[in-house]
N, C-alpha and C positions, 0 to 999 in steps of 0.2 A: 730895055738898058735895067740893069738892075737897082732896085732901090738900095739907101743907105742904110745901113746897119748900125745901131748905135747898142753897144754892151754897158749895161749897167750890174757892176758884182757889189752884190747886198751879202748881208748878215740875214737867216731867214726872220730871226724877231730882231729887228732894229728899230726903236722909234727914229733914230738919226738917220740909217738909210730911207728908211719911209718917208721923214719928211723931205730930206734932198731928192729921192726919187722921184717926189709929186711935183717939184719945183721943177728937175729936169723933162718930167716928161710935159708939163705947162708950155715949158721953152721951145720943146722938139715939136712938137705934135704930130705924133708917126699917127700914119694909116692903120697901123697893126703894131698890137704889142705881143709880145712871145713870153712867156714865164715858164718856170722851171716846175716841172711838175708833169702826172702821166699824162701821156698824150692822147689815149681812148678815152680822159672824163675830160676832154674842153668841153663838153656838150655840158657840162655843170658849171662852169667858172661863170656865167652872166648870172647866177643865182645869188653871188655873194654882193650885187648890188640889190636883192632884192632888200626894202623897208623892213621887210618882217625877218631878215637875217640878223641874230644879234652875237659877237664874237664871246666867247673864243668856240671857234667851230671846226670842224675837222673833215676834210674831204676821205671818203673811206671805199677803199678797193678791195673786194673778196672774191674767189674764186667761189661758180657758182657752186658748183659740185661738193664743197669743204668751206663753208663760212668763216671755219675760224681761222682758215688761211688767210691774213687780213691785213693791211697796213693802214696807220692812222697818218692824213698829212694836215698836220693842226695850222690853223690863220688864227693870229688875233687883230686887234685894230691897228697894234704898230710894226705888223707884218707888211715890211714891201709890196711881197708877189698880192695879199690882199689888197692894199690900196692900189697897185697897178690893175689889176683886174677893175676894181671901181673907175678910176679911172678913164680904163679905155669904153665900158658901158656907157657911162655918161658922155664921153665925147663921140659916142658912133663909132668906135676904132673895133675892126676884127682885135680880138683876143683870143688866145689857145695855150697849151700846154704843149710843149717838145719834148720834155725829156722820154725817158723808155717808156712805152706803155704796162701799163700792171699785169697786163697777161704775160708780158714778157717776167715783170719782176716778181708773180706770185705762181709762174710757170715752173721754177725750178726749186729752190729748198724754199720760196716764200720768204714772207716778214716777218716779223714780230710786231703785235698789236703797239701800237705809237712811234715804231720805229720812224727816225726822220729822215726827211728827204738830205740829207749832209751827207759831205765826204768824208771818208775814211779809208784811206790807203791802207793795205797789209799790215807793214812790219815798219812806215816812215815816219818819223816823229815829225818831220817837215808838213809831210800830208795830212798826219793823224789830228797838228796842232797848226795852223799856218798863221795863227792870228796870235798864238801864244809864242810863236818862231818871233816876228815881227817885234812884240812887245818886250821878250827880252834883250833883243837889239836893241829898242831905245830903255834899256834901264828899266824896265817895269818888272813886279814881280809876277802878274797875271795875266793876260791875255784881254780878260772883261774891263779890267781897268783902263787897258791902250785903249780896247776901240770906245769906250766911253768918250774917253777925253779928245781923240782925234776925228770920229766918224760923228758921233752921236750927239756930241758938244759944239761941233764944227759948221760956222756958221757960211761956211764956202759951199756952192753947191755944186756943179759940174766937175769942178778939179778936184771933189772929191775922188768919184769916180776915176778920174784920170790918175791918181795918184794909188789908189786901191791896186788898178789893174798894174801899174809898172811894178809896185812893190811884191803882186802875187806873180809877175813875170818872172822878177829874180829868184824868188823862193822855187818855183819849179822848175828851172834853170838849173837847183841844186837837187832836188828830189829823186827819188827811185821812180822809176816807167809807172803808169800808173795798172792798176789791177786790169783783167780782161773786162771786168764787168763796169769799171767807172770807164773802160775805155768805149764801151758798148754806149753807156750813155751819151758818152761828149761827141762821138761818131752821131748817133739819132740826132741829137740837137744841131749839130752843124747839118745835117741833111734838111731838118725843116726849117731853121735859119734860112739855108739858100733856096728852098721852095717858096717862101716868104717875099725873098729879095726880088725873086724873077715874078710875084704873084703882086705883090703891092704896089697899090696906089700911090704911096705915099712912103713915108720915112719908115723905118723896122725899128722898135725898140727892143731888146731884149735883156730881162729880169732873171738874174742868176744868182748862185752862190759865187763868191768874190773866186774860190779857186779854180772856177771852169771858167776864169774870163781868157786866161792865154789859150786854153785849148780850143775857145771856140774860135778866137781869132784868128787861129795859126791856119795858113792853106793847107787843103786838103783833097785830095780826088776826092770824086764822087762813089768810085768803084772801089776804093781802100775801103770809106766809110762804111761801105755796103757789104765789103767783105765781113769785117767785123759784127755784123750783125748776123750774117748766114745760119742758119742752122741755131738757131737760140732758141731754149723749150718753150713753149706758150701753154696759155690755159684760159677758157673761158672766164670771163670776169664780169661784175657788175659795181658800181659804181654808186656812191651815194653822198649827202653831206650828213652826219650827227654834230651833237652837240657836244662841246669838250668844254673841259674846266681850267680854273686859272693852274690850281694846282697842280697839273700834269702837264703845263707849260716852264715847270723848273725841270731845272737841271737834274735835281736833286731826285725829283719824281724817274730818273732812267732815260729821260728823254735824250738821245744824243744832241738835239741843237737847240736844246734848252735853255735857258737865263736863269742865272742864278735868282735873280729877282724880279720876277713878271709884275709884282706890283708896282717897285717902281717904275720899271718901263714903262706901265701904263699911264703912270703920274707924269714922263716925260713927255710921253705922246700927246696926254691932255692939257698939259701948261705949255704955253707956245710962246709964253717969254721965258728966258732963260734967268733973269733976275728974279723971275718970282717964284721959281720952284723949291728952291731950299724953306722960304715961307712958308711956302702951302704944306709942303712935306712935315714942315715943326709940327704946325698947327692942328694938322692932319693927327699927329701922334698923339700931340695934348688931349684933343678930344676924345682919341680911342683911351688912354689913360684915362680920362675924366669918368667917361662910362665903364670902368673896371674899378672905381670909386678912389682914384687915389686924386691928391691934392695937386695941380699944377698950375702955377700962376704964370701970366703973362710975361712978368720980366723974366723966369727964368726960360720960357722959351727965346724971347731977345736973346739971352745972355746963350742960350743954345746954335742959334743963328752966328754970334759972333764968333764961338767955339769951333764951328764947323766951315767958316772960311778961313780960319787961323789955321786949321789943319791941313787943308789945300792948298794955303800959302806954303806950308813947310814940306808939302809933299809935292809941290810945284805940277797941282793941277790947278788946271782952267776954271772949276766949278769946284765946290763940295760933292761930291758922290753921296751913295748912300750908305757907304764904310765910313764917312767922315759925321753926316748927319746923324747917324749911329750912334756914334762914341761921344758927339757932343751931346746925344738925348741921352745917354746913360751918366753923363757925368753933371748935366744939367736939370735933368727933368726927372731922372730914376735914384737920384742921389749916389749915384755910384754903387747902383744894387744889380748886376746883370741879368739876376733873378726876374726885376721888374721888365724890365725891357724883354727878356725872353715868354711874357705873358703875352705879350700885343706883337712880337716879331712876325709870327707868321700869317697875321691878319692883318700887316701892313705889307712886309714883301712879299709873300706870297700871294693872296685874297681869296676868295672864294664864291667866285663868279662864273657863274655856267651857261653856257652859250645854248640861243632859241632858234632853230632852224624854222623856214616856212612849211606851211599844212601843205603846200601841195609837190614835197620833197619826193622825188623815188622813190619807191619800195623798199626798206631796208631789211638786212638781214634777220633782224630779230625776228618782223612781220614773216618773213618768208620760213621761218621754222617754226615760229607759229602756229602758221597753215601746213605745215609736213606734219608736225607734234597733231594737230586737231585730227587731220586724218587715220593719222597712226593709230589715236585711240577712241575713234567714231565721237568725237565730241563737237558739235553744231553750235556756230556762237547765235545767240537768242537773243534780241533787245527785250524782250517779256520774263520775268521771275520764273524761274521752273525748278522744282527739288530735283533732286540727285542725288541718291541712296549706292554707296558705295562698300562692294565686301573687300577687305584686303588681301583677302586668301587667294582672291584669283587675280592673275596676270594683266586681264583690263583692270581691276578697281585699281590695283594698286598703281598702275600707270596712269590711269587719269588722276587719281591722288595726287602722285607725286607732280604731275604735270600743272595742277592748281595751288599746289602750294610752293612750287618756285615762281608761278607768274604771283604768287601773295609777297614772294620775298622782294620781289622786283616793283612793289607797289601797283601791281594789277592786279586788282578785285577781282575778276572772273567770277570766280565763287564766293563765298559769305559759308565757312565753318559752323552751321550753326549748332550741331549736336555732334559730338563723339562718339555717341552713341554706347560710352562707358556703361550704361545698364543694361544693357545686351551684348554685353561681350567688349572685345578688346581690336574687334577684327572691321567694324563698321562706321561711314563714316558718313553724314547726313550736312550734303550742299546746297545752297540756292547760287543758283547761276543767275544772271543777268550780264549781257555784254553791251559795253556804252564805247560808243567813237574815240572817245578822248582815251582809251586805252593804249590805242594805237600809237597815239604820242609818246605817251609813257614807256610803250616797250622803245621807240627810237634813242628817249632821251636814256634809255640805259646801255645805249649802245658801248659808250664809255666802258663799262665794265667787262663787256665781250660781246662778241657775236653772235653766240644762240643762246637757247634760254637756260639753259644750263651751266652754261662760262660765265655769262653774266651773274646768275641768280649767288653761284657762286663766288663770285668776285665781290657781288654787292656785300655780300653778309661778311663776307672776310674782311673787307673793308671794315664794317661797321663793327667787326669784334676786334679789333687794332686798337679802333678810338676808344671803344667803349671800357670806360673807369667802374662802373656798377657793375656790382660781381651778379645781380640778380638779374640784371637786363643782357648781362653775358651768357648766365646759364639758357635764360627764352633764347637768345639768341643760336645759342647751340641747339637746343631744341628743335628750331624751325629747319638748321641746317639739315639735321639727321631725318627730319620728317621729308624734306623735299630732297633725298639721297643724295647728298651735297658732300661725298667725304673727304675732299679736302678741305672745304670749310671748316668741318665736323672735325676733323682731328687738330687743325688750327686753333678751333674754338677750345676744344680740351686740355690744350697744349697750354692756353691761354689763364684757363680756368684753374689749372693746378698751378702754376705761376701765383698768379693773383692772389688766390685764396691762402697760398704759404706766407707772402705778405702782408694780409690785412688784418687789422686786430679790430675792424669797422663791425658791432656784432648786426646792428640791423641788414648790412650786408652780406654777412654771412648767411643768417636766417634768408634774407628773400632770393639766395643760390639755392635753396633745398625744392620748391615746389617745381620748377622746370627739368632740375635734377632727378625727382623722384617720378616723373609723367614720363623721362625718356626710359627709365627701368621698370616701370612698371608697363610701359606700352610700347617698349620698343619692340616687342617679340615680332611685331606687324609687320616691321621695317627690315629689310637687310644691313641695315648700319651695324657698325661694333660698340657695344656700352659699355666693353669689360673695363675701361679706365676709370667709366664714372662710377660705377660699381665698388672699386678701392677707395675712389676718390668723397663720394657723398657720405661716407661713414668720418672720414676726417673732418671733414668741415662741420659733422655734429656736432660733431667731440670740439670744436674749435667756439663752434657758441654757444655750449654747452659751458665752457669755461670763461666766457665773454661776458655773459647777458645779465650774471649776478650783480655785477657791476655796471652794467650797462642801464640796469633797472632801477637804478636808486636816484631820489629827487627829482624825477622829471615833471615838465609842466604838462596842463591837459594833453595838448599837440602832440606833443612826444611822446608820451605813456599810451596814446590811440595806435600812436603808425606803430610804437616797438609792439604793444601788445595784437596786434594784427599779424605781426611779422610772427610771434610767436604761434597763434594759432595756424597758420598757414604752415609753417614750419611742423607742427604737431601732428597736419595731417598729410605735409609730405613723407615724415617718418611713419607714419602708419601705411601709407601707399606700398612705399617701396619694401615695406616687411626686414628690416633691417634686422643684423646678428645680435641676438637678446642684452650681449655687453654694450653694445652702443644705445640700446634703448635704454638700459638700465642707469649707463651716465647720462642720459639725455633727464632721465626722471630724477635724478640726485640732484640735478640743476634747479629743477622746477621745485624740488621743496625747499630750496635754498632761499628759493624768493620767497616766499612767505615765512620763512622763519630769521628775516634780515629785517629789522625795524625802520631802514632807513629806504626800503625796497617802495618802492610806488604801488599806491593801494591797488590800483586797478588792475597793476600786473599782477600782485601777489592773489587777488582773484580770480584772475583768471588761470595761473598755476595752480591754485589747490583745485579749481573744476577740471581740470586737464588731469590730474591724479587721481580724482573721486573720481572720473567717466576710464581712467585706466584701471579700475580697483587697486589702484596703489596708498588709495587713502580709505578708510574706511565709512561709512556714515555717520557711524560716533565718533569719528577724529573729525569729519567733515562740518558736522552739529559743532563740536566743542570749539573747535576753531572759528567756524562764524561767529557765533555767541562771544568766543575775545573778541574778534576784529571788530563785531558791532556793539561792545559794550558801551555803559554811559562815561568811560575815562577816554573813550575815544574822539574826538574831533568829528563834526557830522559830514564833514565833506570827506574826509579819511573812509570814514567808516560808506557814505554812500559811495564812494568807489570803490569799497572791496566788496559789495553790496552786487554792484554792476557787473565788475568781473565777475564774480562768481554766477551768477543766476542772468545775466541776458542772454538770452535763445536758449536756457535750460528752465524755465518757469515751470513746465511739466514735474520735473522732482519733487516740489513744494506739495505737487496735489496725492503722492503717494509715501514722501520721507516726513514721516510726523517729526523724528526732530531736527530738522535742518526747517521744516513748517513753524515750529514752535519758536526756536530761535530768530527768525526772521520776524515772527510775530510779537515777542518779547521786546527787540527791538521797536519797533512800528510804535508800538504803546508806548516809549520812553521819549518818544520826542515832542521837542516842543511845539506848538500849535505854527509858530513860525516857520523853524525847520524843516516838518512835513510839506508845508503848502511850498516849501523853495525848490525841498526836491521830489515833489509831486511828476512834475515831466520825466524826470529819470526813471522814476518805481516805477509810471506808466511805460515807459520804453522798454524797461526789461520784461514785461508781463505782454507786450504788443505782439507777439508770435503765438500768442496761444488764440485758440477759435472762440466762439461763442460758447459752447460746450465746454469745454477745457475752462474756462473762467467763472462758466456755474457751478461746476465740480469743487475748482480751488476755493471758490466763496464757499460753501457748504461747507468745506473741509476746514475751514480758519472759525467759521462762525458755528461748527458743532452742529450745523442741521440737516434734514435728509433734502434730496434734490430738489423738491418742489418748492421747498422754501425758501430758496433764491431767485422765484419769480416777480415778488416783491419790487425785489432792489432795480429791477429791469423798470417794471412798468411806472412807478413812480418817480415823476421827476425829483420831489422833493423828499425822497426816504432816507437821505442824508441827516435830513434835520430831525428825524424822529423818533433815532436810533440813539443808545449812547455812544461815547467816543471812539471806542474800539470800533463797533459795526461799522460806525459812519468812515471810517478810514477805510474800510476792508472793500466798503460800495465804492467809494472813490477812487479808488484803484482800480478797481473792478470795468467801474461804469463810465468814467468819466465825471461824476457827481461832481458839485464841490462841496467838500468835506466840511 
């Protein structure tokens, strides 16, 4: 005798559906639980009950011969299918999927990554959005609000499923016939339900999308259903679990069965008592706003709760939804400023949770792809460190380099680039390789970006570029995409660079973008990527920065001045490396000259600008000495003079050995300092000369004291030497030897 079959029509991600389903399963106590999903992945269902599994996760199915042909089936805590699988494992019931196998889904045209197991009939508006159709009939503007009010917030249990079944039956009677694929899906599910009813020792529970319930309840002959499945294409497939992310559960991500606000639905699931939901949600909003630096009083939170209930009553809703609480929060907590809400909306309504899968998960496609790549480039993973030198002019060297760079883009640092080998040319890379077991887990985590290493690296870098606001970091991401041979991410990044560079006036951001761009232009010939766009973009950014930094360098504190100085020095190196056109370099040099001609420029930066022009031979030795003497004159404050001294001479102390005019200007300034001022700035002076080795310091002491080379030995040998020399000599000894003046 066939077992009793109960059909539970659900929304694929609905906390109310999930809660009502668990209650119905407790009441029914089925011996078999059947779930809409690829039948050939049923062996993975029990893993959902593994304590090491944390949602959101996704069932990944992919074609063996083409891992890029893949489909993801996401699950969250509030997914009814997830709760059904966990209930079955906990109660010892048999559990399996009953939909068309993945081999069928991927055997034809395949499915896009992230496609939902959702019904979408061809051109029928009822089948395309059945919930929206019911919502319109009930006087609602959208299906989301209707479903939340009628299903998610409905305290009834089994009566909800009966009502949903009746509603879907009425809708399907008016809808167009299903497509061949949807008819095949429902035929396959009917066959699996009939088999389970025949074999099960107790009741059978079927958990499926609400739209399917009338078709699965309808009587159909076995021969007719089998005829619908005959001759369908098949592919060899594999399946595994992969981490998913909360943003990918959102409908805005392109996921067909997604929800508008995953964060709100997670809140509905986690908060068991409806009376507490609005208060807890508003308290969470207040906490996030306070963390962002906004003042939010408890009284404002209470007022927001009252306003939320009033809005729900005006709209005829049983409880405030996230829309009512959003409007209440904007009015009461954000002082009516929508921008304040927008600053926190994504964190609250979408979330940032990332799933975790057990360590014993079956092998994932990225690991399989890595094994193929390792075999192709003849690189064997080893636990111990070993050096690897690659010649990028050879096909094998370039292929190995590309693989290692792509893995680094996925944060799988199998190899660390120790030295780009620039001193020996632009076609050599030196790597240190060492494989760690946790890298396999990191590859699985990157499945959300793609099922091959190239696809995942492209997707991850592309996503990072889209979220990156800093121009320098964006340029570095473009460089990484180029050297990893990821054309799609490279081109997308270049477009973003062009757009954001045109809109920014942030001097430091413009300067920070130059070093990675120069790296691409100078060393890009070893790669196949196109760098033509950057060849035109970098000069424009140089000119933009040149126009901006004379104003950005004014009246800065020590920290900001040091940061801008570092950016200018790095940009100067990038401009030299890229070998830009003479007119662009001339514009840059003219901007540097404006820095020390402007009395409002921070002296540290002014000194650095003068040094760069001196090194570029745009400032003669006499001009540099005159400028140095003026900047270090007695009328200049000690702090400003010390800043210029550091900017001009740090890392360039050797020039004082050979440039008499510069040395005399420095010597004269040091001699005029009061004792307290000299001692206070002594650490700075010593830092300036710290790059000199012992012999260079001795030569500078000889030059400063007008002595021969051997005369300086006593300064080093006599600890008390400073005490027996006149003040000038004592200060020179203090600078060079560390003796106390």
